[in-house]
C-alpha positions as MATLAB code, in Angstrom:
seq = 'XXXXXXXXXXXXXXXXXXXXXXXXXXXXXXXXXXXXXXXXXXXXXXXXXXXXXXXXXXXXXXXXXXXXXXXXXXXXXXXXXXXXXXXXXX';
ca = [
      17.425   24.004   -2.854;
      16.136   25.406   -6.130;
      12.564   25.405   -7.057;
      13.384   22.815  -10.039;
      15.217   20.501   -7.649;
      12.226   20.654   -5.148;
       9.765   19.999   -7.893;
      11.952   17.149   -9.150;
      12.182   15.749   -5.623;
       8.463   15.850   -5.147;
       7.733   14.311   -8.503;
      10.138   11.343   -7.782;
       8.908   10.829   -4.308;
       5.277   10.738   -5.933;
       6.429    8.419   -8.712;
       8.127    6.032   -6.018;
       5.021    5.919   -3.959;
       2.864    5.109   -7.033;
       5.311    2.263   -8.198;
       5.153    0.786   -4.543;
       1.385    0.972   -4.336;
       1.190   -0.613   -7.926;
       3.562   -3.519   -6.834;
       2.020   -3.823   -3.371;
      -1.596   -3.971   -4.593;
      -0.752   -6.158   -7.525;
       0.659   -8.736   -5.102;
      -2.199   -8.646   -2.696;
      -4.691   -8.969   -5.577;
      -2.832  -12.111   -7.016;
      -2.871  -13.730   -3.664;
      -6.436  -12.952   -3.515;
      -7.044  -14.642   -6.843;
      -4.964  -17.659   -5.764;
      -6.497  -18.038   -2.563;
      -9.830  -17.753   -4.087;
      -9.191  -20.270   -6.790;
      -8.145  -22.506   -4.108;
     -11.514  -21.965   -2.035;
     -13.688  -22.423   -5.123;
     -11.907  -25.126   -7.211;
     -10.492  -27.750   -4.895;
     -12.638  -30.184   -2.732;
     -11.667  -29.937    0.834;
     -11.592  -33.295    2.588;
     -10.154  -31.748    5.915;
     -12.057  -28.952    7.494;
      -8.795  -27.535    8.853;
      -7.351  -26.925    5.353;
     -11.052  -25.333    4.328;
     -10.895  -22.952    7.261;
      -7.165  -22.037    6.439;
      -8.252  -21.245    2.737;
     -11.225  -19.167    3.906;
      -8.957  -17.294    6.222;
      -6.359  -16.704    3.506;
      -9.016  -15.235    1.236;
     -10.653  -13.007    3.791;
      -7.151  -11.507    4.809;
      -6.221  -10.975    1.178;
      -9.612   -9.247    0.342;
      -8.926   -7.054    3.520;
      -5.431   -6.246    2.364;
      -6.785   -5.143   -1.049;
      -9.274   -2.915    0.538;
      -6.834   -1.370    3.294;
      -3.526   -0.798    0.947;
      -4.804    2.289   -0.961;
      -5.972    3.642    2.528;
      -2.267    3.092    3.840;
      -0.570    4.589    0.866;
      -2.949    7.602    0.168;
      -5.073    8.615    2.942;
      -2.316    8.962    5.604;
      -0.542   12.566    5.101;
       2.965   12.275    4.448;
       5.651   13.806    6.851;
       7.595   16.249    4.427;
      10.781   17.816    5.582;
      10.622   21.369    6.893;
      12.004   24.191    4.610;
      14.518   26.115    6.573;
      13.378   29.291    4.754;
       9.925   29.433    5.581;
      10.450   28.872    9.373;
       9.607   31.798   11.423;
      12.229   32.974   13.938;
      10.554   34.678   17.184;
      13.567   34.887   19.281;
      13.793   38.801   18.570;
];
């Protein structure tokens, strides 16, 4: 594989990862805003509904905090380059 193809492959992989991150984070923030809006604006008659909305809000906030860690802190598993492997069978 040429260097140009390798670089474009890495750039494409990085671009796909960033796009997936943006979509996932935007979805989590949207859910957090909707759940927070329900928790603040609507009067809850039933305590079970109030508890469910509070749990949804906390879960969405946790997801917003954990998603960047999942996407960027965990090291990716890259394919091995056959030219750089050492052969000790001599």
